[in-house]
N, C-alpha and C positions, 0 to 999 in steps of 0.2 A: 504493500500500500504506500509506504513512504517513497519508494522509488518512482512509482507511477505518479504520485502527487508532484514530486520534484520535476519530472519530465513535462507533465501537463502544464505546470506553471511556467516553465521555460518556453514552451511552445506559445502560450498565450501572451506572455509579456516579452516577446522577441523585440529585437531592434535596439538593444543597448540602453533601455530605460533604467536598468539597475546599475549598480556600481560594480565592484570587483566580483567576478564570477564565483570564486571560491567562497567569498563572504556570503554571496547569495545562496549558494548550495548549503552552507552551514545553517543559515537562517531558515531555509525551507525545511531542511532535515530536522532542525530543532522544533519548528512549528508542527510538523507531522508527528514527531515523537510524542509531543505533549498532548496531542488529541487522539492518539491511537486507541487507547482503551475506551474512551467515550464513543468513538465511532465503531469500534468492535461491537459495543452494546447495541448501537443502532442497526448494524448489519445483522446481528442475531435476531433482533426483533423483526426486521424485514423478512428474513429467511423463514421464520416461524409463522408469519402471517401474510402469506402471498394472496394476491387477488387476480382473477382472470381478466382478460381483455374486456374493455368497456365497463368494468366493474371495480376499478381501482380507487374507490371512494376514500377508504381509510388511508391507503398508501399516499394518495395525492394530498390529503390533509396533513399527513406527517411531513411530506416534503415542503408544503407551504409553510408549516410551522417552523421548520428548520431555517428556511430562507428568511422568514420574518425575524428570527432570532439573530441572524447575521446582518440585519439592517437592509434587506432588499425590499423594494416596493413589489408587492405580490398580487397577482391576479389569478384567480382560479376559474375553472369551468370553461377553458378555451378548448374547443373541439371535443367537448365531453368532459373528461376528468383532467384535462391538460392544465399544467401549472406554469406560469411565467413569472420570473423574478427579475427586477431591474436594479442594478447597483451603479449609480452615477458617481464618477470620481474625476470630474474635470474633463477638459478637452482631450481627445485622443481617439484611438480606434475603438470600434464597437465589436466585441468578441462574444460569440454565442457558445455556451457549453450545454450540450443536450444529453439527457439520460432517458432511457426507457424505464417503465415502471411495472408492466404487467408480468404475470407468471403463466405457467403452462398447465394444461389438464393432465398432469403426470403424478403418479403415486411415488412418494419418496421412500427409497429403500437403502439410504446411505448408512443408517444406524447411528447417525450423529445425535448427540444429546439434545441438540436444538433442531432436530428434524421437523419438518412440517407435517402436521396431522390434519390440516384443513381439508374439508370437503364442502364444496359450494356448487350452486346451480349456475350454469353458464347462461348466456344471453338467450338461448333457446329453451331454457328450463330443464336441461339435463344435468343431473348431479355428477360431479367429477372430483376426485382427489386433486389437490393443487400443490405445486411446488415451484420454486424458482430454479428450474432445471437449466435455464439459459444464462444465468449469471446476472440478471437484472438487479438483484439485491446488492451485488458487489458494485455494479455500475452506479447505482444511486449513492452508495456509501462513498465511493471514490469521488463522485461528482460533488457531494457535500464537503468532503475533506479538501478538495482542490479549491472550491469557492471560499471555504473558511481560511485557507492559507493565503489566498489572494487578498481577502479582506484584512487579515492581520498584517499584511505588508502594503496596505493601501497608500502609505506615505511615499512609497518607492515607485509608483506607476500612476499613469493618468489614462482615463478612458471610461468606457461603459461596459459592464458585464450584463449579458442576458442569459439567465439560467432557465432552461426549458426542460420540464418534466413531461415526457410524451407518454400518453396512454396508448394501449392497443397496438404495440409494435408487432406482436405476433398476430398475423393475419393482415398486416400492412394497412390497417384502417386509420390508425391514430395520427400519423404525420399529415395525411391528406385532410383529415378532419380539422386539424389545427390550422392548416393553410387556408382551408375554405372558411374558417371562422375569423380570418384576417390577422393571422400571426404577424406577418410582416407589414401590415397596414396599421394595426393598433399599437405596435411596438417598434422600436428602432430596427432598421434592417442591418444585419451584421456585416462587417467587412470580412470577417473570418468566422466560420462555424466549425466547431470541434466536437467529435463524438468518438466513442471508443468501445471496444468489446473484448471480453476475456477470450483467451485462446489456449486450447490444450496443446497446441503445436509449439508454443514458446516456453522455454525453461522458466521456472519461478524466479522472480526478481528481475526479469527483463521486459522490455517493451518493443513492439514492432511499430514502424512508422512508414507510411507511404504517401507521397504527395498526390492525392487524387483518389478516385474510387478504388477500393481494394476488395471489399466483400461483395457477394452476389446481391443483386437487386431482385425484386419480385414484381412481376407484372401478370395480370390476369386478362383473359379474353374469353368472350362468349361467342360461339358460332351457331348460327341457325342454318340448317341444311334443308332446302326445299326439294321435295321429290317423293317418290314412292317408298314405302317402308320395305324393309328386307332384312335378311339375316346377315350379320356382319361377316360370316365366314364365306358367304356366297353372294356377296353384294353385286358381282358382275352379272348375275343372272336376273337382276331386277331393274 
């Protein structure tokens, strides 16, 4: 967590706005170390209390509360359960940090002491066991820790932070819903937008970075075929 916080802050506050690099690294490391236990508690709570896509009511409220505690101007209900926080710190670039918040309809069998035992109905009314099987609990924790570090170092940089908590990432609905609800019309349009995802392919304590799209996107299409009905195996006969 500390390493990811350090790298994220350096990405966000690029351009030499800080002083000596070694001094900056020490300060970031010290800030991350001091908050590690408190954010571990937040992580465990998020892991134990996951919510499915379009139903992230309690999770969104937790994120909104944390942002308010850090001094952000917070707006909720953007595109459903979306959360947007604004932290203005003088003239400068506008940087967006985004996290996803929803969990998956998966039963947890990790055996962890803080494993999820949550069962809830999805948007269609079907009951499902739920867990953060895709790491969104860690994403939210790292997001909050990074924002907290930046706020603690606010005398060293200038600009505006936009913190976005996106609902319904699973199923691809949440981002579009926030855009349709005027995300970049109601709030400042960012110069740079940063997101991140855990990866089992990278060794613990490291981070991968790529300048541009790196993970797969998802698009859906519906096709309507007009013609005579037939059997798929012998369609040439119809």
